[in-house]
GUTOR-91397 format. One record per residue (C-alpha): y negated, z, x; residue in three letters; residue number from 0. Coordinates in Angstrom, 1 decimal, m for minus. Layout:
GUTOR-91397
> Y, Z, X, ALA, NUM $
...
***
This chain:
GUTOR-91397
> m13.5, 18.1, 14.6, MET, 0 $
> m13.3, 20.0, 11.4, GLU, 1 $
> m14.6, 18.5, 8.2, MET, 2 $
> m17.5, 20.9, 8.0, ASP, 3 $
> m18.7, 19.8, 11.4, GLN, 4 $
> m18.5, 16.1, 10.4, LEU, 5 $
> m20.4, 16.8, 7.2, LEU, 6 $
> m23.1, 18.8, 9.0, ARG, 7 $
> m23.6, 16.1, 11.6, GLN, 8 $
> m23.6, 13.3, 8.9, CYS, 9 $
> m26.4, 15.1, 7.1, VAL, 10 $
> m28.4, 15.9, 10.2, ASP, 11 $
> m28.2, 12.2, 11.4, LEU, 12 $
> m28.8, 10.7, 8.0, GLY, 13 $
> m25.7, 8.6, 8.2, ALA, 14 $
> m24.6, 6.9, 5.1, SER, 15 $
> m20.8, 7.2, 5.5, ASP, 16 $
> m18.1, 8.9, 7.4, ILE, 17 $
> m14.9, 6.9, 8.3, HIS, 18 $
> m11.7, 8.7, 9.1, LEU, 19 $
> m8.7, 6.5, 9.9, THR, 20 $
> m5.6, 6.7, 12.2, VAL, 21 $
> m6.0, 4.9, 15.5, GLY, 22 $
> m9.9, 5.2, 15.7, LYS, 23 $
> m12.2, 8.0, 16.4, PRO, 24 $
> m14.1, 9.6, 13.5, ALA, 25 $
> m17.1, 7.3, 12.9, SER, 26 $
> m20.4, 7.3, 11.1, PHE, 27 $
> m22.1, 4.3, 9.5, ARG, 28 $
> m25.6, 4.7, 10.9, LEU, 29 $
> m28.3, 2.2, 10.0, HIS, 30 $
> m25.6, m0.2, 8.8, GLY, 31 $
> m23.5, 0.0, 12.0, LYS, 32 $
> m20.2, 2.0, 12.6, LEU, 33 $
> m20.5, 4.3, 15.6, VAL, 34 $
> m18.1, 7.1, 16.9, PRO, 35 $
> m19.3, 10.6, 16.1, VAL, 36 $
> m19.5, 11.3, 19.8, THR, 37 $
> m19.0, 9.2, 23.0, GLU, 38 $
> m15.9, 11.3, 23.9, THR, 39 $
> m14.5, 11.5, 20.3, ALA, 40 $
> m10.7, 11.3, 20.4, GLN, 41 $
> m8.6, 8.8, 18.5, VAL, 42 $
> m7.4, 10.3, 15.2, LEU, 43 $
> m3.6, 10.9, 14.8, GLU, 44 $
> m1.8, 10.9, 11.4, PRO, 45 $
> m1.8, 14.8, 11.4, LYS, 46 $
> m5.6, 14.8, 11.9, ASP, 47 $
> m6.5, 12.7, 8.9, THR, 48 $
> m4.0, 14.7, 6.8, GLU, 49 $
> m5.6, 18.0, 7.8, VAL, 50 $
> m9.1, 16.7, 7.1, LEU, 51 $
> m7.9, 15.4, 3.7, MET, 52 $
> m6.4, 18.8, 2.8, LYS, 53 $
> m9.7, 20.6, 3.6, SER, 54 $
> m11.5, 18.8, 0.7, ILE, 55 $
> m8.9, 17.6, m1.8, ILE, 56 $
> m7.8, 19.4, m5.0, SER, 57 $
> m4.3, 19.6, m6.2, ASP, 58 $
> m5.1, 17.1, m9.0, HIS, 59 $
> m6.4, 14.5, m6.6, HIS, 60 $
> m3.6, 15.2, m4.1, ARG, 61 $
> m1.0, 14.4, m6.7, HIS, 62 $
> m3.0, 11.2, m7.6, LYS, 63 $
> m2.9, 10.1, m4.0, VAL, 64 $
> 0.9, 10.6, m3.8, GLU, 65 $
> 1.4, 8.8, m7.2, GLU, 66 $
> m0.9, 5.8, m7.0, VAL, 67 $
> m1.9, 5.7, m3.3, GLY, 68 $
> m5.5, 6.7, m3.6, GLY, 69 $
> m8.2, 8.7, m5.4, THR, 70 $
> m12.0, 9.0, m5.7, ASP, 71 $
> m14.0, 12.1, m6.4, PHE, 72 $
> m17.4, 13.7, m5.5, GLY, 73 $
> m18.3, 17.1, m4.1, PHE, 74 $
> m21.4, 19.0, m3.0, SER, 75 $
> m22.0, 20.1, 0.5, TYR, 76 $
> m23.9, 23.3, m0.2, GLY, 77 $
> m27.4, 22.5, m1.5, LYS, 78 $
> m28.0, 19.8, 1.0, GLU, 79 $
> m26.0, 16.8, 0.0, ALA, 80 $
> m23.3, 15.4, m2.2, ARG, 81 $
> m20.5, 13.1, m1.0, PHE, 82 $
> m18.5, 10.5, m2.8, ARG, 83 $
> m15.0, 10.5, m1.4, VAL, 84 $
> m12.4, 7.8, m1.4, SER, 85 $
> m9.0, 8.8, 0.0, ILE, 86 $
> m6.3, 6.2, 0.3, PHE, 87 $
> m3.0, 5.5, 2.1, LYS, 88 $
> m2.6, 2.7, 4.6, GLN, 89 $
> 0.4, 2.0, 6.8, LYS, 90 $
> 1.8, 5.3, 5.4, GLY, 91 $
> m1.1, 7.3, 6.7, ASN, 92 $
> m4.2, 8.9, 5.0, TYR, 93 $
> m7.6, 7.3, 5.5, SER, 94 $
> m10.9, 8.8, 4.2, ILE, 95 $
> m14.3, 7.4, 3.6, VAL, 96 $
> m17.1, 9.8, 2.5, LEU, 97 $
> m20.4, 8.3, 1.3, ARG, 98 $
> m23.4, 10.6, 1.5, GLN, 99 $
> m25.5, 10.7, m1.6, ILE, 100 $
> m29.1, 11.6, m0.9, PRO, 101 $
> m30.3, 14.8, m2.7, LYS, 102 $
> m33.7, 13.3, m3.1, LYS, 103 $
> m34.3, 10.9, m6.0, ILE, 104 $
> m36.6, 8.2, m4.8, PHE, 105 $
> m39.6, 6.6, m6.7, THR, 106 $
> m39.6, 3.0, m7.7, PHE, 107 $
> m42.3, 2.4, m5.1, GLU, 108 $
> m40.1, 3.9, m2.3, GLU, 109 $
> m37.2, 1.7, m3.4, ILE, 110 $
> m39.2, m1.4, m3.8, GLY, 111 $
> m38.5, m2.1, m7.5, VAL, 112 $
> m41.5, m3.7, m9.3, PRO, 113 $
> m43.6, m1.3, m11.5, ALA, 114 $
> m42.7, m3.5, m14.5, LYS, 115 $
> m39.4, m1.6, m14.7, ILE, 116 $
> m41.2, 1.4, m16.0, LYS, 117 $
> m42.3, m0.5, m19.1, GLU, 118 $
> m38.8, m1.8, m19.7, LEU, 119 $
> m37.3, 1.7, m19.5, LEU, 120 $
> m39.5, 2.7, m22.4, GLN, 121 $
> m37.8, 0.2, m24.7, LYS, 122 $
> m35.5, 1.6, m27.4, PRO, 123 $
> m32.7, m1.0, m26.8, ARG, 124 $
> m31.5, m3.6, m24.4, GLY, 125 $
> m29.3, m4.1, m21.3, LEU, 126 $
> m30.6, m3.5, m17.8, ILE, 127 $
> m28.2, m4.5, m15.0, LEU, 128 $
> m28.4, m3.4, m11.4, VAL, 129 $
> m26.3, m5.6, m9.2, VAL, 130 $
> m25.5, m6.1, m5.6, GLY, 131 $
> m22.6, m5.8, m3.0, PRO, 132 $
> m21.0, m2.4, m2.2, THR, 133 $
> m23.4, m0.2, m0.3, GLY, 134 $
> m26.6, m2.0, m1.5, SER, 135 $
> m28.2, 1.1, m3.1, GLY, 136 $
> m27.3, 0.3, m6.8, LYS, 137 $
> m26.5, 4.0, m7.5, THR, 138 $
> m29.8, 5.1, m5.9, THR, 139 $
> m31.7, 2.7, m8.1, THR, 140 $
> m29.9, 3.8, m11.3, LEU, 141 $
> m30.5, 7.5, m10.4, ALA, 142 $
> m34.3, 6.7, m10.2, THR, 143 $
> m34.1, 5.0, m13.6, MET, 144 $
> m32.4, 7.9, m15.2, VAL, 145 $
> m34.8, 10.4, m13.7, ASP, 146 $
> m37.8, 8.4, m14.9, TYR, 147 $
> m36.4, 8.3, m18.5, ILE, 148 $
> m35.5, 12.0, m18.2, ASN, 149 $
> m39.1, 12.8, m17.2, THR, 150 $
> m41.1, 10.6, m19.5, TYR, 151 $
> m39.0, 10.2, m22.6, ARG, 152 $
> m37.6, 12.7, m25.1, ASN, 153 $
> m34.1, 11.4, m25.8, CYS, 154 $
> m30.3, 11.8, m25.2, HIS, 155 $
> m29.1, 10.2, m22.0, ILE, 156 $
> m25.3, 9.8, m21.6, LEU, 157 $
> m23.9, 8.7, m18.3, THR, 158 $
> m20.3, 7.5, m17.5, VAL, 159 $
> m19.5, 7.5, m13.8, GLU, 160 $
> m16.6, 7.4, m11.4, ASP, 161 $
> m17.3, 9.8, m9.8, PRO, 162 $
> m20.5, 11.5, m10.7, ILE, 163 $
> m22.8, 11.1, m7.7, GLU, 164 $
> m26.3, 12.3, m8.6, TYR, 165 $
> m26.6, 15.4, m10.7, PHE, 166 $
> m29.4, 15.3, m13.3, HIS, 167 $
> m30.9, 18.4, m14.7, GLU, 168 $
> m32.3, 18.4, m18.3, HIS, 169 $
> m36.0, 17.7, m18.2, LYS, 170 $
> m37.8, 16.2, m21.2, ASN, 171 $
> m34.5, 14.7, m22.2, SER, 172 $
> m30.9, 15.9, m22.6, ILE, 173 $
> m28.6, 14.5, m20.0, VAL, 174 $
> m24.8, 14.6, m20.4, ASN, 175 $
> m22.8, 13.2, m17.5, GLN, 176 $
> m19.1, 12.3, m18.0, ARG, 177 $
> m16.7, 11.6, m15.1, GLU, 178 $
> m13.9, 9.1, m15.5, VAL, 179 $
> m10.6, 10.7, m14.8, GLY, 180 $
> m12.0, 14.2, m15.4, VAL, 181 $
> m13.9, 14.2, m18.7, ASP, 182 $
> m12.7, 10.9, m20.1, VAL, 183 $
> m9.9, 8.5, m19.4, ILE, 184 $
> m11.9, 5.3, m18.9, SER, 185 $
> m15.3, 3.6, m19.0, PHE, 186 $
> m14.4, 1.8, m22.1, HIS, 187 $
> m13.2, 4.9, m23.9, GLU, 188 $
> m16.4, 6.7, m22.9, ALA, 189 $
> m18.5, 3.9, m24.3, LEU, 190 $
> m16.6, 3.7, m27.6, ILE, 191 $
> m16.6, 7.4, m28.2, LYS, 192 $
> m20.1, 7.8, m26.8, GLY, 193 $
> m21.6, 5.8, m29.7, LEU, 194 $
> m20.7, 8.8, m31.9, ARG, 195 $
> m22.6, 11.2, m29.7, GLN, 196 $
> m26.1, 10.1, m30.7, ASP, 197 $
> m27.1, 8.6, m27.4, PRO, 198 $
> m30.5, 6.9, m26.9, ASP, 199 $
> m29.7, 5.8, m23.3, VAL, 200 $
> m26.3, 5.0, m21.9, ILE, 201 $
> m25.6, 4.6, m18.1, LEU, 202 $
> m22.3, 2.8, m17.2, VAL, 203 $
> m21.5, 3.4, m13.6, GLY, 204 $
> m19.6, 0.1, m13.3, GLU, 205 $
> m18.7, m2.7, m15.8, MET, 206 $
> m15.2, m3.1, m14.3, ARG, 207 $
> m13.3, m4.9, m17.0, ASP, 208 $
> m13.7, m7.1, m20.0, LEU, 209 $
> m13.5, m4.3, m22.5, GLN, 210 $
> m16.3, m2.3, m20.8, THR, 211 $
> m18.5, m5.4, m20.6, MET, 212 $
> m18.0, m6.1, m24.3, GLU, 213 $
> m18.7, m2.5, m25.3, ALA, 214 $
> m21.8, m2.3, m23.1, ALA, 215 $
> m23.3, m5.5, m24.6, ILE, 216 $
> m22.4, m4.3, m28.1, SER, 217 $
> m24.1, m0.9, m27.5, ALA, 218 $
> m27.2, m2.7, m26.3, ALA, 219 $
> m27.2, m4.9, m29.4, GLU, 220 $
> m26.9, m2.0, m31.8, THR, 221 $
> m30.0, 0.0, m30.7, GLY, 222 $
> m29.3, 1.6, m27.4, HIS, 223 $
> m30.8, 1.2, m23.9, LEU, 224 $
> m27.8, 0.5, m21.7, VAL, 225 $
> m28.0, 0.5, m17.9, MET, 226 $
> m25.0, m0.7, m15.8, ALA, 227 $
> m23.9, m2.1, m12.5, THR, 228 $
> m21.9, m5.2, m11.3, LEU, 229 $
> m20.8, m6.3, m7.9, HIS, 230 $
> m22.6, m9.6, m7.9, THR, 231 $
> m25.7, m11.1, m6.2, THR, 232 $
> m28.5, m12.8, m8.0, GLY, 233 $
> m29.5, m12.9, m11.6, ALA, 234 $
> m28.0, m16.3, m12.4, ALA, 235 $
> m24.7, m15.4, m10.8, ARG, 236 $
> m24.6, m12.1, m12.7, THR, 237 $
> m25.0, m13.9, m16.1, VAL, 238 $
> m22.2, m16.4, m15.1, ASP, 239 $
> m20.0, m13.6, m13.9, ARG, 240 $
> m20.2, m11.8, m17.2, ILE, 241 $
> m19.6, m14.9, m19.3, ILE, 242 $
> m16.8, m16.2, m17.2, ASP, 243 $
> m15.0, m12.9, m17.6, ALA, 244 $
> m14.3, m13.7, m21.2, PHE, 245 $
> m11.7, m16.2, m22.6, PRO, 246 $
> m13.1, m19.7, m23.2, ALA, 247 $
> m13.1, m19.3, m27.0, HIS, 248 $
> m15.3, m16.2, m26.8, GLN, 249 $
> m17.8, m17.5, m24.3, GLN, 250 $
> m20.2, m19.1, m26.8, GLY, 251 $
> m20.4, m15.8, m28.8, GLN, 252 $
> m20.9, m13.7, m25.6, ILE, 253 $
> m23.7, m16.1, m24.4, ARG, 254 $
> m25.5, m15.5, m27.7, THR, 255 $
> m25.0, m11.7, m27.6, GLN, 256 $
> m26.0, m11.4, m23.9, LEU, 257 $
> m29.1, m13.6, m24.5, ALA, 258 $
> m30.3, m11.3, m27.3, SER, 259 $
> m29.5, m8.0, m25.5, SER, 260 $
> m30.4, m8.6, m21.8, ILE, 261 $
> m33.7, m7.0, m20.8, THR, 262 $
> m33.7, m7.2, m17.0, ALA, 263 $
> m31.6, m7.8, m13.9, ILE, 264 $
> m32.3, m5.9, m10.6, VAL, 265 $
> m30.4, m7.6, m7.8, SER, 266 $
> m30.5, m5.9, m4.4, GLN, 267 $
> m29.1, m5.7, m0.9, LEU, 268 $
> m30.0, m3.8, 2.2, LEU, 269 $
> m31.1, m5.3, 5.5, LEU, 270 $
> m31.5, m3.5, 8.8, PRO, 271 $
> m35.1, m2.8, 10.1, ARG, 272 $
> m36.0, m4.2, 13.5, PRO, 273 $
> m34.8, m1.9, 16.2, GLY, 274 $
> m32.0, m0.6, 14.0, GLY, 275 $
> m33.9, 2.4, 12.6, GLU, 276 $
> m32.8, 2.4, 9.0, GLY, 277 $
> m32.5, m0.3, 6.4, ARG, 278 $
> m34.8, m1.8, 3.8, VAL, 279 $
> m34.0, m3.0, 0.2, ALA, 280 $
> m34.5, m6.6, m0.7, VAL, 281 $
> m34.8, m6.9, m4.5, ILE, 282 $
> m34.8, m9.8, m6.9, GLU, 283 $
> m36.2, m8.9, m10.3, PHE, 284 $
> m35.6, m10.9, m13.4, MET, 285 $
> m37.2, m10.0, m16.8, VAL, 286 $
> m35.5, m11.6, m19.8, ALA, 287 $
> m38.4, m13.7, m21.3, THR, 288 $
> m37.8, m16.0, m24.3, ASN, 289 $
> m37.3, m18.9, m21.9, SER, 290 $
> m34.6, m17.1, m19.9, ILE, 291 $
> m32.9, m16.0, m23.0, GLN, 292 $
> m32.7, m19.6, m24.2, ASN, 293 $
> m31.3, m20.7, m20.9, LEU, 294 $
> m28.6, m18.1, m21.2, ILE, 295 $
> m27.9, m19.1, m24.8, ARG, 296 $
> m27.7, m22.8, m23.8, GLU, 297 $
> m25.6, m22.3, m20.7, GLY, 298 $
> m28.3, m23.5, m18.3, LYS, 299 $
> m28.2, m20.5, m16.0, THR, 300 $
> m28.8, m22.7, m12.9, PHE, 301 $
> m32.5, m22.9, m14.1, ARG, 302 $
> m33.0, m19.2, m14.2, ILE, 303 $
> m34.1, m19.1, m10.6, ILE, 304 $
> m37.0, m21.5, m11.4, SER, 305 $
> m38.2, m19.2, m14.2, ASP, 306 $
> m38.1, m16.2, m11.9, ILE, 307 $
> m40.2, m18.2, m9.3, GLN, 308 $
> m42.9, m18.9, m11.9, THR, 309 $
> m42.7, m15.5, m13.6, GLY, 310 $
> m44.9, m13.4, m11.4, ALA, 311 $
> m47.1, m12.4, m14.3, LYS, 312 $
> m44.0, m10.7, m15.8, TYR, 313 $
> m43.4, m8.9, m12.5, GLY, 314 $
> m40.6, m11.2, m11.5, MET, 315 $
> m39.7, m12.3, m8.0, ARG, 316 $
> m36.8, m14.0, m6.2, THR, 317 $
> m34.9, m12.8, m3.2, PHE, 318 $
> m36.7, m15.3, m1.0, ASP, 319 $
> m40.2, m14.2, m2.2, THR, 320 $
> m39.4, m10.6, m1.3, HIS, 321 $
> m37.8, m11.6, 2.0, LEU, 322 $
> m41.0, m13.3, 3.0, LEU, 323 $
> m43.1, m10.3, 2.0, GLU, 324 $
> m40.9, m7.9, 4.0, LEU, 325 $
> m40.9, m10.3, 7.0, TYR, 326 $
> m44.7, m10.5, 6.9, ALA, 327 $
> m44.9, m6.7, 7.0, LYS, 328 $
> m42.6, m6.6, 10.0, GLY, 329 $
> m39.8, m4.8, 8.1, LEU, 330 $
> m37.0, m7.3, 8.7, ILE, 331 $
> m36.2, m10.1, 11.2, THR, 332 $
> m35.8, m13.8, 10.7, LEU, 333 $
> m32.2, m13.6, 12.0, GLU, 334 $
> m31.3, m11.1, 9.3, ASP, 335 $
> m33.1, m12.7, 6.4, MET, 336 $
> m32.1, m16.3, 6.7, LEU, 337 $
> m28.3, m15.8, 6.0, PRO, 338 $
> m29.0, m14.1, 2.7, VAL, 339 $
> m31.7, m16.5, 1.5, SER, 340 $
> m31.2, m19.0, m1.4, TYR, 341 $
> m32.9, m21.8, 0.6, ASP, 342 $
> m32.9, m20.9, 4.4, PRO, 343 $
> m34.6, m24.2, 5.4, ASP, 344 $
> m37.5, m23.7, 3.0, GLN, 345 $
> m37.8, m20.0, 3.9, LEU, 346 $
> m37.9, m20.9, 7.7, ALA, 347 $
> m40.7, m23.4, 7.0, ALA, 348 $
> m42.6, m20.7, 5.1, GLN, 349 $
> m42.2, m18.3, 8.0, VAL, 350 $
> m43.4, m21.0, 10.4, ALA, 351 $
> m46.5, m21.6, 8.3, ALA, 352 $
> m47.1, m17.9, 8.0, LEU, 353 $
> m46.8, m17.5, 11.8, THR, 354 $
> m49.2, m20.4, 12.4, ALA, 355 $
> m51.7, m18.9, 10.0, SER, 356 $
> m51.7, m15.6, 11.8, VAL, 357 $
> m52.2, m17.3, 15.2, LYS, 358 $
> m55.3, m19.1, 13.9, LYS, 359 $
> m57.0, m15.9, 13.0, ARG, 360 $
***
């Protein structure tokens, strides 16, 4: 198959990814599972993946693959979709993974993020983290946040991404999007120089290293609303991950800085719907109350989950709370939800009580 056919089929099916690697047929990730593009799809040979790669890669990125063994970039498929591409070498051959980026920007209600986030996005300063494993929808959530600010605030939004995935048009705000490797050398460099560009809101596509974390926290402290992602799960683990990234002698200072700058943590993952028709987002939502800020400052992050459990009036909820809500609506199964629960035994008991209550009616 030619690349154009694969892209067309991916868009038509609503697949999230295309996988092209030697020794396997071209495959789609559909509703979370890898499936061949057709039942009779042929196994890809080295020349096949090389031809497919050449059909979408620029000279700049081709040189990068040869020099360092891989490259990432984004491109538009007409007006219908954008794709984030990762090309890499394995066993001396080329492999390609293309992630489809939906053209539509979802609402918070469609994603499942509590409405409280809208109030937090109106704040002039602070740090909002969107965390979760790869493929959990972090980029989609960030795009919704940027679009909300772009629509309802009059400000300068500066994004730093690798690569740029969602394109944002200027609405009520000015949106400047910088791509690492194209417009700027690194996330850290973009953040440092970005502070001279009069931003009100800064989006950091990923806090990959110590320098970027430090710059993001400092920017939030000095009067900017900063949004960023991390590959962690859960609010407490996210705080620990940031603090543990710093040398021991700096951790006390970072605890204090993070405690004063953190505004919210949105932690998410995707679970399959019953019957395999699509996936649904499970979202833990933490708002940085005075109590939680003190727990961060004092190094008692293990108690954050308790504050989230009792923080419903602030819009907070834990993974397990949202898992139970989604199960009650028939959107996920018990088999899928228990492995990702904080307390599987307690959650199973709550499900049993819920089932018994329904039977009595």
